[in-house]
C-alpha positions as CSV (number, residue, x, y, z in Angstrom):
1,X,12.7,-9.3,42.3
2,X,13.9,-5.8,43.1
3,X,11.8,-3.4,44.3
4,X,12.7,0.5,43.9
5,X,12.0,2.2,47.2
6,X,14.3,5.2,47.0
7,X,13.3,8.8,47.8
8,X,13.9,10.1,44.1
9,X,11.3,7.4,42.9
10,X,8.7,8.7,45.5
11,X,9.4,12.6,44.8
12,X,6.7,14.4,42.9
13,X,6.9,17.7,41.3
14,X,4.1,20.2,40.6
15,X,2.9,20.5,37.0
16,X,0.6,22.9,35.4
17,X,-0.6,22.7,31.7
18,X,-3.4,23.0,29.4
19,X,-5.2,19.5,28.3
20,X,-8.0,20.0,25.7
21,X,-8.5,23.7,26.5
22,X,-8.9,23.0,30.1
23,X,-5.9,23.9,32.9
24,X,-4.8,21.1,34.9
25,X,-2.4,21.2,37.9
26,X,-1.1,17.8,39.4
27,X,1.8,16.4,41.2
28,X,3.5,13.8,39.0
29,X,6.5,11.9,39.5
30,X,9.6,13.0,37.3
31,X,9.4,9.7,35.4
32,X,5.8,9.7,34.5
33,X,5.2,10.0,30.8
34,X,2.5,12.2,29.3
35,X,0.7,9.3,28.0
36,X,0.5,7.8,31.2
37,X,-0.5,10.9,33.0
38,X,-3.7,11.7,30.3
39,X,-4.6,8.2,30.6
40,X,-4.3,7.3,34.2
41,X,-5.0,10.9,36.1
42,X,-7.1,12.5,33.6
43,X,-9.0,9.4,32.0
44,X,-8.8,10.4,28.5
45,X,-8.2,6.9,27.3
46,X,-8.6,7.6,23.8
47,X,-4.7,8.3,23.8
48,X,-3.5,4.5,23.2
49,X,-0.3,3.0,24.3
50,X,1.2,0.6,22.0
51,X,5.0,-0.2,21.7
52,X,5.8,2.4,24.3
53,X,9.1,3.2,22.6
54,X,8.2,5.8,20.1
55,X,7.8,3.5,17.3
56,X,3.9,3.0,16.6
57,X,2.5,6.2,16.8
58,X,-0.7,5.1,18.9
59,X,-0.1,7.7,21.5
60,X,0.2,10.6,19.2
61,X,-1.2,13.9,20.5
62,X,-0.6,17.4,19.8
63,X,1.8,19.4,21.9
64,X,1.7,22.9,21.5
65,X,-0.1,22.1,18.1
66,X,2.4,19.7,16.7
67,X,2.1,15.9,16.7
68,X,4.3,14.5,19.5
69,X,4.8,10.9,20.8
70,X,3.1,10.9,24.4
71,X,4.9,7.7,25.5
72,X,8.3,9.6,25.0
73,X,7.3,12.7,26.2
74,X,7.7,13.3,30.1
75,X,4.7,15.0,31.9
76,X,6.9,17.1,33.9
77,X,8.8,18.3,30.8
78,X,5.4,19.6,29.3
79,X,4.8,21.9,31.9
80,X,3.0,25.2,30.3
81,X,2.5,23.3,27.2
82,X,-0.7,23.1,25.1
83,X,-1.9,19.5,25.0
84,X,-4.9,18.3,22.8
85,X,-5.8,14.7,22.8
86,X,-8.2,12.8,20.4
87,X,-11.1,13.8,22.7
88,X,-10.3,17.4,22.5
89,X,-11.0,17.1,18.6
90,X,-14.3,16.0,18.9
91,X,-15.8,19.5,17.4
92,X,-12.7,20.2,15.0
93,X,-13.7,20.8,11.6
94,X,-10.8,19.0,10.0
95,X,-11.1,16.1,12.2
96,X,-14.7,15.8,11.7
97,X,-14.2,15.6,8.0
98,X,-11.5,13.0,8.6
99,X,-13.6,10.9,10.4
100,X,-16.1,10.8,7.6
101,X,-13.5,10.2,5.2
102,X,-12.2,7.1,7.3
103,X,-15.6,5.4,7.4
104,X,-16.4,6.1,3.9
105,X,-13.1,4.6,2.5
106,X,-12.8,1.9,5.1
107,X,-9.7,3.2,6.8
108,X,-9.9,1.7,10.0
109,X,-10.7,-2.0,11.1
110,X,-9.7,-2.8,14.6
111,X,-9.3,1.1,15.5
112,X,-6.2,0.8,17.9
113,X,-4.2,2.9,15.7
114,X,-7.1,5.4,14.6
115,X,-6.7,8.0,17.5
116,X,-3.1,8.7,16.6
117,X,-3.6,8.5,13.0
118,X,-6.3,11.0,13.0
119,X,-3.9,13.2,15.0
120,X,-1.2,12.8,12.4
121,X,-3.3,13.1,9.3
122,X,-4.9,16.6,10.7
123,X,-1.8,17.9,10.8
124,X,-1.1,16.9,7.0
125,X,-4.5,18.1,5.7
126,X,-3.6,21.1,7.8
127,X,0.0,21.8,6.0
128,X,-0.2,20.1,2.8
129,X,-1.0,22.6,-0.2
130,X,-2.5,19.9,-2.5
131,X,-3.4,16.0,-2.3
132,X,0.1,14.5,-2.8
133,X,0.1,10.5,-2.0
134,X,3.7,10.3,-1.7
135,X,4.0,12.8,0.8
136,X,0.9,11.5,2.8
137,X,2.5,8.3,2.7
138,X,5.6,9.8,4.3
139,X,4.0,11.9,6.6
140,X,2.0,9.1,7.9
141,X,5.2,6.9,8.3
142,X,5.2,7.3,11.9
143,X,1.9,5.5,12.7
144,X,1.9,2.0,12.2
145,X,-1.2,-0.2,11.4
146,X,-1.6,-3.9,11.6
147,X,-5.1,-4.2,10.0
148,X,-5.8,-1.9,7.0
149,X,-2.9,-2.1,4.5
150,X,-2.8,1.7,4.6
151,X,-4.5,2.1,1.3
152,X,-7.8,3.3,2.6
153,X,-6.3,5.6,5.0
154,X,-4.2,7.4,2.3
155,X,-7.4,7.8,0.3
156,X,-9.2,9.3,3.1
157,X,-6.6,11.9,3.9
158,X,-6.2,12.5,0.1
159,X,-9.8,13.1,-0.2
160,X,-10.2,15.7,2.5
161,X,-7.3,17.5,1.4
162,X,-8.8,17.7,-2.2
163,X,-12.2,18.6,-0.9
164,X,-10.6,21.5,1.3
165,X,-8.5,22.7,-1.7
166,X,-11.5,22.9,-3.9
167,X,-13.2,24.7,-1.0
168,X,-10.5,27.3,-1.3
169,X,-9.2,26.5,2.4
170,X,-5.3,27.8,2.6
171,X,-2.8,25.8,4.3
172,X,-2.0,26.4,7.7
173,X,1.1,28.2,8.4
174,X,4.3,26.3,9.5
175,X,4.1,24.8,12.6
176,X,7.3,25.1,15.3
177,X,8.7,22.2,13.4
178,X,9.4,24.8,10.4
179,X,6.7,22.8,8.4
180,X,8.7,19.7,7.6
181,X,7.2,16.4,6.7
182,X,7.9,13.2,8.4
183,X,7.3,10.8,11.2
184,X,5.9,12.3,14.5
185,X,8.4,12.9,17.0
186,X,9.1,14.4,20.5
187,X,8.1,18.0,21.3
188,X,9.8,20.4,18.8
189,X,12.7,22.3,19.8
190,X,15.6,24.2,17.9
191,X,18.3,21.5,18.9
192,X,15.7,18.7,17.9
193,X,14.4,20.0,14.3
194,X,16.0,17.6,12.0
195,X,14.7,18.1,8.1
196,X,14.2,14.7,6.8
197,X,14.2,14.8,2.9
198,X,11.1,13.3,1.0
199,X,12.3,10.6,-1.4
200,X,11.4,11.8,-4.9
201,X,8.9,10.2,-6.9
202,X,11.1,8.7,-9.3
203,X,13.4,7.0,-6.7
204,X,14.3,3.4,-7.6
205,X,12.3,0.8,-5.6
206,X,14.8,-0.9,-3.2
207,X,13.2,-4.1,-4.0
208,X,14.7,-4.0,-7.3
209,X,18.2,-3.2,-6.2
210,X,21.2,-5.6,-7.3
211,X,18.9,-8.0,-9.4
212,X,20.4,-8.9,-12.5
213,X,18.2,-9.2,-15.2
214,X,20.5,-10.9,-17.5
215,X,21.2,-14.1,-15.6
216,X,19.3,-17.3,-15.4
217,X,16.2,-17.4,-13.6
218,X,14.2,-20.2,-12.1
219,X,10.7,-19.7,-11.5
220,X,8.6,-20.6,-8.1
221,X,5.7,-21.3,-10.2
222,X,4.9,-21.5,-14.0
223,X,1.3,-21.6,-15.9
224,X,0.2,-21.1,-19.7
225,X,-2.6,-18.8,-21.0
226,X,-3.5,-18.5,-24.6
227,X,-5.8,-16.6,-26.7
228,X,-6.7,-15.6,-30.8
229,X,-7.1,-12.3,-32.6
230,X,-8.5,-12.2,-35.9
231,X,-5.2,-10.7,-37.4
232,X,-2.1,-12.3,-39.4
233,X,0.6,-13.5,-37.1
234,X,3.5,-10.8,-38.5
235,X,1.3,-7.8,-37.6
236,X,0.6,-9.1,-34.3
237,X,4.3,-9.9,-33.6
238,X,5.2,-6.3,-35.1
239,X,2.8,-4.8,-32.2
240,X,4.4,-6.8,-29.5
241,X,7.8,-4.9,-30.6
242,X,6.1,-1.6,-29.6
243,X,6.7,-1.4,-25.8
244,X,4.5,1.3,-25.1
245,X,1.4,0.2,-27.2
246,X,1.5,-3.2,-25.3
247,X,1.5,-1.7,-22.1
248,X,-1.2,0.8,-23.1
249,X,-3.1,-2.7,-23.7
250,X,-2.5,-4.4,-20.5
251,X,-4.7,-3.2,-17.6
252,X,-2.7,-1.5,-14.9
253,X,0.6,-1.2,-16.6
254,X,2.4,2.0,-17.4
255,X,5.9,2.6,-19.0
256,X,8.0,5.3,-17.5
257,X,11.3,5.0,-19.4
258,X,13.2,3.0,-22.0
259,X,16.8,3.6,-21.4
260,X,18.0,1.1,-24.1
261,X,15.9,-0.7,-27.0
262,X,16.0,-3.8,-25.0
263,X,15.1,-2.5,-21.5
264,X,12.2,-0.8,-20.1
265,X,11.2,0.8,-16.8
266,X,7.6,1.0,-15.3
267,X,5.3,-0.2,-13.2
268,X,2.4,-2.5,-12.6
269,X,-0.8,-1.7,-10.6
270,X,-2.4,-5.1,-9.0
271,X,-5.6,-5.2,-7.1
272,X,-5.6,-8.4,-4.6
273,X,-8.8,-8.6,-3.2
274,X,-9.3,-5.3,-0.7
275,X,-5.5,-4.7,-1.3
276,X,-4.3,-2.7,-4.3
277,X,-0.5,-2.2,-4.7
278,X,1.8,-0.9,-7.4
279,X,4.9,-2.9,-8.4
280,X,7.6,-0.6,-10.0
281,X,10.7,-1.8,-11.5
282,X,12.4,-2.7,-14.7
283,X,12.5,-5.2,-17.5
284,X,14.6,-7.0,-20.1
285,X,13.1,-7.4,-23.7
286,X,14.5,-10.1,-26.2
287,X,12.7,-10.9,-29.6
288,X,13.1,-13.3,-32.3
289,X,11.8,-12.5,-35.6
290,X,12.2,-15.6,-37.3
291,X,10.5,-17.8,-34.6
292,X,7.8,-14.8,-34.0
293,X,8.7,-15.5,-30.2
294,X,10.0,-13.5,-27.5
295,X,10.3,-12.9,-23.7
296,X,10.1,-10.1,-21.3
297,X,12.0,-10.7,-18.0
298,X,11.3,-8.0,-15.1
299,X,12.0,-7.7,-11.6
300,X,10.3,-5.1,-9.1
301,X,8.5,-4.4,-5.9
302,X,6.2,-1.9,-3.9
303,X,8.5,-1.2,-1.1
304,X,7.5,-4.4,0.9
305,X,7.1,-7.0,-1.4
306,X,9.1,-7.9,-4.2
307,X,8.6,-10.1,-7.5
308,X,10.6,-11.8,-10.3
309,X,8.9,-13.1,-13.5
310,X,9.3,-13.8,-17.0
311,X,6.7,-13.8,-19.8
312,X,7.6,-15.8,-22.8
313,X,5.1,-15.4,-25.7
314,X,4.7,-16.9,-29.1
315,X,2.7,-16.0,-32.1
316,X,1.4,-18.8,-34.5
317,X,-1.3,-19.1,-37.2
318,X,-4.7,-19.4,-35.7
319,X,-7.5,-21.6,-36.4
320,X,-9.0,-19.4,-39.0
321,X,-7.5,-17.9,-41.9
322,X,-5.7,-14.9,-41.1
323,X,-5.8,-15.0,-37.3
324,X,-3.3,-15.7,-34.7
325,X,-2.9,-17.7,-31.7
326,X,-1.0,-16.2,-28.9
327,X,0.7,-18.2,-26.2
328,X,1.9,-16.6,-23.1
329,X,4.1,-18.7,-20.5
330,X,4.3,-17.0,-17.1
331,X,6.9,-17.6,-14.3
332,X,7.2,-15.9,-11.2
333,X,8.7,-15.8,-7.8
334,X,6.9,-13.4,-5.2
335,X,8.3,-12.6,-2.0
336,X,7.3,-10.4,1.1
337,X,3.9,-9.7,2.6
338,X,2.1,-10.3,-0.9
339,X,3.6,-13.8,-1.1
340,X,0.5,-15.1,0.5
341,X,-1.3,-14.1,-2.5
342,X,1.5,-15.8,-4.7
343,X,-0.3,-19.3,-4.8
344,X,-0.8,-20.6,-8.3
345,X,-4.5,-20.9,-8.1
346,X,-4.9,-17.2,-7.1
347,X,-2.5,-15.8,-9.6
348,X,-3.8,-18.0,-12.4
349,X,-7.5,-16.3,-11.8
350,X,-5.5,-12.8,-11.8
351,X,-3.7,-13.9,-14.7
352,X,-6.9,-15.0,-16.7
353,X,-8.5,-11.6,-16.2
354,X,-5.4,-9.8,-17.0
355,X,-5.2,-11.9,-20.3
356,X,-8.7,-11.3,-21.2
357,X,-8.3,-7.4,-20.7
358,X,-5.4,-7.6,-22.8
359,X,-6.6,-9.5,-25.6
360,X,-9.6,-7.3,-26.0
361,X,-7.4,-4.0,-25.8
362,X,-4.9,-5.8,-28.3
363,X,-7.5,-6.5,-30.9
364,X,-9.1,-3.0,-30.3
365,X,-5.3,-1.6,-31.1
366,X,-4.7,-3.8,-34.1
367,X,-8.5,-2.6,-35.6
368,X,-7.3,0.9,-35.2
369,X,-9.3,1.8,-32.2
370,X,-8.2,3.2,-28.8
371,X,-7.9,0.3,-26.2
372,X,-10.5,0.9,-23.4
373,X,-9.1,2.2,-20.3
374,X,-9.7,-0.1,-17.7
375,X,-8.7,-0.6,-13.6
376,X,-6.4,-3.3,-12.8
377,X,-8.4,-6.7,-12.6
378,X,-9.2,-7.5,-9.0
379,X,-9.2,-11.0,-7.4
380,X,-13.0,-12.0,-6.5
381,X,-13.0,-14.0,-3.3
382,X,-16.4,-15.4,-3.7
383,X,-15.3,-16.6,-7.0
384,X,-12.7,-18.1,-5.8
385,X,-14.4,-20.1,-3.4
386,X,-17.0,-20.9,-5.8
387,X,-14.3,-22.4,-7.9
388,X,-12.9,-24.5,-5.2
389,X,-16.3,-25.9,-4.0
390,X,-17.0,-26.8,-7.8
391,X,-13.7,-28.6,-8.1
392,X,-14.0,-30.5,-5.0
393,X,-17.7,-31.5,-5.8
394,X,-16.4,-32.4,-9.3
395,X,-13.8,-34.7,-7.7
396,X,-16.0,-36.3,-4.8
397,X,-18.8,-37.3,-7.9
398,X,-16.0,-38.8,-10.1
399,X,-14.7,-40.8,-6.9
400,X,-18.5,-41.9,-6.2
401,X,-18.8,-43.1,-9.8
402,X,-15.6,-44.9,-9.4
403,X,-16.3,-46.8,-6.5
404,X,-20.2,-47.3,-6.7
405,X,-20.3,-45.5,-3.5
406,X,-19.7,-42.3,-1.5
407,X,-15.9,-42.4,-0.2
408,X,-15.6,-43.6,3.4
409,X,-13.2,-41.2,5.8
410,X,-10.4,-43.9,5.3
411,X,-10.2,-43.2,1.7
């Protein structure tokens, strides 16, 4: 092991700055980072150290009023600056509102990222003129969280912005960074100011890039769902040809464009337990009127996870005169963080709820009534657990009846 013992390493320089409104003067080594200084020398441990490479944002503080990464800022380089840590925002009006919103929206779990997240969120609340989810997500991109999935954090920030707007609170004047949004960075300066464009809301999702919808698709999992409606098959099949009407009947679905008669662009909002996400992408449509069947082949993503799927439908005569039986065969492949929810049992539970809502809305549309507006179905963990227990108990009792006694550990 090599131990540095040179004079330069032991040299200290005097630094005077203001921390949370209190003048501070100390001698520090030139290599001391601001985060280490405020934690070790000033005992302000609310500023957390995570990656120490300027990536995670856990060490975010306000430097002359603008968010900055304390792990990248040298204490000596901050001479004369006004530093505000999370402790200095205890009585701050916006931070008080954010803390309440974080609690209300379940926007924290382990809490390690929360101080830096609150500092960055406060900056957004101050400067955004309206609640805009896309800009809030972009503005918090430099603060990483391993627990929450960000949905609650974004809702909390949006709720505070909306509440302040309703009270007539005006956005703060642009900061020294020129008011640009983006990940928090080092201390602002004329040479370091870089305008980062916010991607447009209609930008295509990266997960769908390069996907050929006309090629063969081999699903990872396949299952079938069916339901009946009290209307003739020809009428039901004709409705399936109206893509926008079908999307209006499917909870969570939205159509944004139809660039061609056989192609549609849009999104699907799905709730998986506490996680809600929106998959955006495109789909290719085929129909066979003679057989009263068709397919919808799609691909999409939410920025981190991607999916490909195909829904094949066939409409036959129902059991009752003048009714229809709709059979849906669903095949899918899911990649990315949400693939953990792609197991057949979970997806089948979600699909059953989707189909139930879709069937009810479809029947209402055919009857001339407006489909009910409903939020996307949500997976119920307790229901899944109960279903698993019932399945296991059923299997156990069958084995007891067939063997004349309870199974041994070897069986």
